[in-house]
N, C-alpha and C positions, 0 to 999 in steps of 0.2 A: 754891475755885479754879475749879470747874466754871463758875459764872456769869461769872467774870472772863474765862475762856477763850472762852465764847460771845460775850460783849460784845466781846472783841478781834477776833474774826472779823467780827462784824456792823459794828462801827465802821470796820474797815479797808476794808470794801466801800463803806460809805456816806459816810465822811468826805471822800474825794476829790470827791464830788458836792457836798457841803455847802460845801467850800472854793471850788468853782467856781460857787457860787451857785444850784445846783439840788439839791434833795433828793427823790429818788424811789426807790421800792422795786424797780422792775423794769428800769430802764435802757431808756428808749424808743428811744434811738439805739444804733447799733453802737459809736460812740465812748464813750458813757456806760457801756455794758456792759463794754467793754474796760478802762476805768478801774476799774470795780468789781471785775472779775475780777483785775486786776493787784494791787489792794490786798488782796483776800481771799487770793489765792495767796501773796502776800508774808507775810501774817500766819500762814498755815498752815505754810509752809516755815520761817519764823522760829521758830515754836513747836516744830516737829519737830527742826530742826537749830539749836537755840539756842546761840549762841556763849558764853552765860553758863554753859551746862552741857556744855561741851566738845563741842558739836554732837551731843549725845545728849539731846534733849528728849523730849516726850511723843509720843503717837500721832496727835494732830491731830484727834481726833473732835469734841471740844467746839468747837474753833476752826472746824472745817468746818461744824458745825451753825450757828453764828452767821453765817458767810459765806453759806451757802445760804439761811438765813432771809431775808437781805437781798436776794438775787437771784432766788430761786424758792421763795416761802413755802409754797405748797400741797404740792408733792411733799416738801418738807422736813418739814412737819408730819405727813404720812402716814408718812414714814420714821421719824420720832420715835415715832409710835404703834407701828410695827413693832418698833423697838428696845425699847420698854417691854414689849411682848408677849414678845419673845425673852428678855429679862432675867428677866421674871416666870416664864416656863416653865423656863428653864435655871438660874436663879439665878447666872448668870455674865455680867458686863458685857461681856467679850470676845465672847461669842456674839452679844449684841445689836449690838455695834459692827461686827463682821464681817458679820453678816447685813444690817444696815441699809445698810452701804456697798455690799454686793453688789447689792441691789435698787434703790438710789437712781438710777443712770442709767436704769434701766427705768421708774421712776416719772416721771422728768423727761420721757422720751419719751412715756409714756402720758398724763400729766396736763397737759402743756403743748402739746397739739395746737393749732395755729393761732398760736402765739407766733412772732413773726418771727425769734427767735434760738434756737429750740428745738434745732437741731442743734449749735450752738456750746455751749449750756448742757449738752447731753448729753455732748459731748466733754470739757468741763471737769469735769463730775461723774464721768465714767468715770476720768479721770486722777487726781482726788482720791481716788476710791474705791479705785483700785489702790494708791495710796500708803498709804492707811489700812490696807488688808489686808496689804500687805507689812510695815508697821510692827507688825503683830500676829503676825509669824512665830513668835516664842517662845510666844505664847499658843496658836497653832494646834498647835504641837508638844505642848504640855501637854494640850490638849483631846484630841488623838489618843492620847496616853499615858494619859489618864484622871486626870491629876494637876492640872488647872487648878482652883484653889480657888474655891468659891462665894462670893458676897458675904456671906452669913450662913448659919448652920446647920451641917450636918455637913461633914466634910472630903471632898474629892474622892476617889472610889474607896472610901470607907468605908461601913459599914452604917448604917442609920437607928437 
């Protein structure tokens, strides 16, 4: 499912350009970027608030990954590395997801200097990051309580 969700976000951002006759990764014009952002945000919101799941879908992390790979690959790959490091250190996917979402807008600002749409991309990334973090509310509560389960190994709060 992970790769399908990533593909969903990536295709949602790029498909409108392909239909319009241009396929690019960064959206050179403001209009192209707006179309890519609209498609990507629709995919993320459709994943999170899926009508097929009574508007209780996923957290939007993988779909956001695909979307941002399409519009801002460098900061997205750095954030993915950060996610991998956090998951490796904590053994909790939620820690990686929350941490990567938190730093992502800063990565966009820092790594996209000189990009003509840097501010707009930072604003969109901050909005999506906030949405992802809010969707992790239950995970945050479990992390604070010490009951968030790891992906493998010992149980949360237990001895080794």
